[in-house]
TORPA-4810 file (N, C-alpha, C, O; in nm, 3 decimals):
<nodes>
NODE_1_4.038_1.735_-4.528_3.935_1.749_-4.427_3.918_1.896_-4.389_4.013_1.975_-4.394_M
NODE_2_3.798_1.932_-4.353_3.769_2.069_-4.312_3.805_2.088_-4.166_3.780_2.002_-4.081_A
NODE_3_3.864_2.202_-4.140_3.901_2.235_-4.003_3.807_2.343_-3.952_3.764_2.429_-4.028_K
NODE_4_3.778_2.338_-3.824_3.700_2.442_-3.759_3.785_2.499_-3.646_3.862_2.427_-3.582_V
NODE_5_3.769_2.628_-3.623_3.847_2.695_-3.521_3.751_2.741_-3.412_3.663_2.823_-3.436_N
NODE_6_3.770_2.688_-3.293_3.688_2.726_-3.178_3.782_2.781_-3.072_3.869_2.710_-3.021_I
NODE_7_3.764_2.907_-3.038_3.846_2.973_-2.935_3.996_2.958_-2.962_4.074_2.934_-2.870_D
NODE_8_4.034_2.971_-3.089_4.174_2.967_-3.124_4.233_2.827_-3.138_4.352_2.813_-3.164_G
NODE_9_4.152_2.726_-3.121_4.200_2.588_-3.133_4.134_2.524_-3.255_4.013_2.536_-3.274_K
NODE_10_4.215_2.456_-3.338_4.162_2.394_-3.460_4.122_2.249_-3.434_4.189_2.175_-3.362_E
NODE_11_4.011_2.212_-3.496_3.961_2.076_-3.487_3.928_2.028_-3.628_3.885_2.107_-3.712_Y
NODE_12_3.947_1.901_-3.653_3.904_1.840_-3.779_3.755_1.813_-3.767_3.710_1.744_-3.675_E
NODE_13_3.679_1.868_-3.862_3.534_1.850_-3.856_3.496_1.703_-3.852_3.409_1.663_-3.774_F
NODE_14_3.560_1.623_-3.935_3.526_1.481_-3.942_3.557_1.405_-3.813_3.502_1.297_-3.790_D
NODE_15_3.644_1.461_-3.730_3.678_1.395_-3.604_3.583_1.431_-3.490_3.590_1.371_-3.383_D
NODE_16_3.496_1.529_-3.512_3.403_1.570_-3.407_3.296_1.465_-3.387_3.261_1.391_-3.480_L
NODE_17_3.242_1.458_-3.267_3.130_1.367_-3.240_3.008_1.418_-3.315_3.004_1.533_-3.357_S
NODE_18_2.909_1.332_-3.331_2.785_1.373_-3.399_2.719_1.488_-3.324_2.665_1.580_-3.386_D
NODE_19_2.723_1.483_-3.192_2.662_1.591_-3.112_2.738_1.722_-3.132_2.676_1.828_-3.144_K
NODE_20_2.871_1.716_-3.137_2.950_1.836_-3.160_2.923_1.892_-3.300_2.911_2.013_-3.318_A
NODE_21_2.912_1.804_-3.399_2.880_1.848_-3.535_2.744_1.917_-3.539_2.729_2.022_-3.602_K
NODE_22_2.646_1.859_-3.472_2.512_1.917_-3.470_2.514_2.054_-3.403_2.451_2.149_-3.449_A
NODE_23_2.588_2.064_-3.293_2.599_2.193_-3.224_2.669_2.296_-3.312_2.630_2.413_-3.313_N
NODE_24_2.770_2.255_-3.384_2.842_2.345_-3.473_2.750_2.396_-3.584_2.749_2.515_-3.616_L
NODE_25_2.673_2.305_-3.642_2.579_2.344_-3.748_2.476_2.442_-3.692_2.442_2.540_-3.757_V
NODE_26_2.426_2.415_-3.572_2.329_2.505_-3.509_2.393_2.641_-3.481_2.330_2.744_-3.504_S
NODE_27_2.515_2.641_-3.433_2.586_2.765_-3.406_2.604_2.846_-3.534_2.583_2.967_-3.533_L
NODE_28_2.643_2.780_-3.642_2.661_2.849_-3.769_2.529_2.908_-3.818_2.526_3.018_-3.874_Q
NODE_29_2.419_2.835_-3.799_2.288_2.885_-3.837_2.255_3.011_-3.758_2.212_3.112_-3.814_F
NODE_30_2.274_3.005_-3.626_2.243_3.119_-3.540_2.330_3.239_-3.577_2.280_3.351_-3.581_V
NODE_31_2.457_3.218_-3.603_2.545_3.328_-3.642_2.500_3.391_-3.773_2.505_3.513_-3.789_Q
NODE_32_2.456_3.308_-3.867_2.405_3.360_-3.993_2.278_3.442_-3.973_2.261_3.547_-4.036_G
NODE_33_2.190_3.394_-3.886_2.066_3.467_-3.858_2.097_3.600_-3.789_2.032_3.700_-3.817_E
NODE_34_2.193_3.601_-3.699_2.231_3.726_-3.633_2.285_3.827_-3.734_2.255_3.946_-3.724_L
NODE_35_2.364_3.781_-3.829_2.414_3.871_-3.934_2.298_3.926_-4.017_2.295_4.044_-4.051_K
NODE_36_2.204_3.839_-4.048_2.087_3.881_-4.126_2.007_3.985_-4.048_1.964_4.086_-4.105_R
NODE_37_1.987_3.961_-3.919_1.911_4.055_-3.837_1.986_4.188_-3.821_1.925_4.294_-3.821_L
NODE_38_2.118_4.181_-3.807_2.198_4.304_-3.800_2.180_4.387_-3.927_2.171_4.510_-3.921_D
NODE_39_2.176_4.320_-4.040_2.155_4.391_-4.167_2.016_4.454_-4.171_2.001_4.567_-4.219_A
NODE_40_1.917_4.384_-4.121_1.782_4.439_-4.116_1.776_4.560_-4.025_1.713_4.661_-4.058_Q
NODE_41_1.841_4.552_-3.910_1.843_4.664_-3.817_1.907_4.786_-3.884_1.858_4.898_-3.868_V
NODE_42_2.013_4.764_-3.958_2.078_4.875_-4.028_1.983_4.940_-4.127_1.979_5.063_-4.139_A
NODE_43_1.906_4.860_-4.198_1.808_4.914_-4.293_1.702_4.994_-4.219_1.666_5.104_-4.262_V
NODE_44_1.651_4.940_-4.109_1.547_5.009_-4.033_1.599_5.139_-3.972_1.526_5.238_-3.967_F
NODE_45_1.723_5.139_-3.925_1.780_5.262_-3.868_1.797_5.368_-3.975_1.774_5.486_-3.950_K
NODE_46_1.836_5.326_-4.095_1.848_5.420_-4.206_1.712_5.478_-4.241_1.700_5.599_-4.263_T
NODE_47_1.611_5.393_-4.245_1.475_5.441_-4.273_1.428_5.536_-4.164_1.365_5.638_-4.193_A
NODE_48_1.459_5.504_-4.039_1.419_5.589_-3.927_1.477_5.730_-3.942_1.406_5.829_-3.923_E
NODE_49_1.604_5.737_-3.976_1.670_5.867_-3.995_1.599_5.945_-4.106_1.575_6.065_-4.093_V
NODE_50_1.567_5.877_-4.214_1.498_5.943_-4.325_1.359_5.992_-4.286_1.320_6.103_-4.322_G
NODE_51_1.285_5.911_-4.211_1.151_5.952_-4.169_1.157_6.069_-4.072_1.074_6.160_-4.080_Y
NODE_52_1.254_6.068_-3.981_1.269_6.180_-3.888_1.301_6.308_-3.965_1.245_6.414_-3.937_V
NODE_53_1.392_6.298_-4.060_1.429_6.414_-4.141_1.307_6.468_-4.216_1.282_6.589_-4.217_R
NODE_54_1.233_6.378_-4.279_1.115_6.422_-4.355_1.009_6.481_-4.262_0.944_6.580_-4.298_E
NODE_55_0.991_6.423_-4.145_0.894_6.477_-4.049_0.934_6.617_-4.004_0.850_6.706_-3.998_L
NODE_56_1.061_6.635_-3.974_1.107_6.767_-3.933_1.088_6.869_-4.044_1.046_6.982_-4.019_K
NODE_57_1.118_6.829_-4.167_1.098_6.919_-4.281_0.951_6.956_-4.294_0.917_7.073_-4.315_N
NODE_58_0.865_6.858_-4.282_0.721_6.881_-4.294_0.672_6.973_-4.182_0.591_7.063_-4.206_E
NODE_59_0.719_6.950_-4.061_0.678_7.034_-3.948_0.729_7.177_-3.965_0.656_7.272_-3.937_L
NODE_60_0.853_7.192_-4.010_0.908_7.326_-4.033_0.832_7.399_-4.143_0.806_7.518_-4.131_D
NODE_61_0.797_7.329_-4.250_0.720_7.389_-4.360_0.579_7.425_-4.314_0.523_7.525_-4.358_N
NODE_62_0.522_7.344_-4.228_0.386_7.369_-4.178_0.379_7.492_-4.089_0.277_7.561_-4.086_G
NODE_63_0.486_7.520_-4.017_0.488_7.636_-3.929_0.489_7.766_-4.008_0.441_7.868_-3.958_E
NODE_64_0.541_7.763_-4.129_0.548_7.886_-4.208_0.416_7.915_-4.280_0.399_8.024_-4.335_S
NODE_65_0.323_7.819_-4.281_0.194_7.838_-4.351_0.097_7.914_-4.266_-0.016_7.939_-4.309_N
</nodes>
C-alpha cells in the first residue's frame, strides 16, 4: 500500500476516506501547478535580466552617437 506523509505523520492511502483522497489529489495537483509556475517565473526573471542588460547596452551605445 502507498503511504502519504502529512505533517510528519504517515497514513495508508487506501485507508483514507474518499473525501480525504480527493483532497490529497487536489493538493498534489496544486503543488504541481505551483512548481510549474515557479519554473515559469524563473524563466521570466531570466528574460527580464537579459532585456534590461540589452536595453542598457543600447542606451549607452546611443549616447555615443
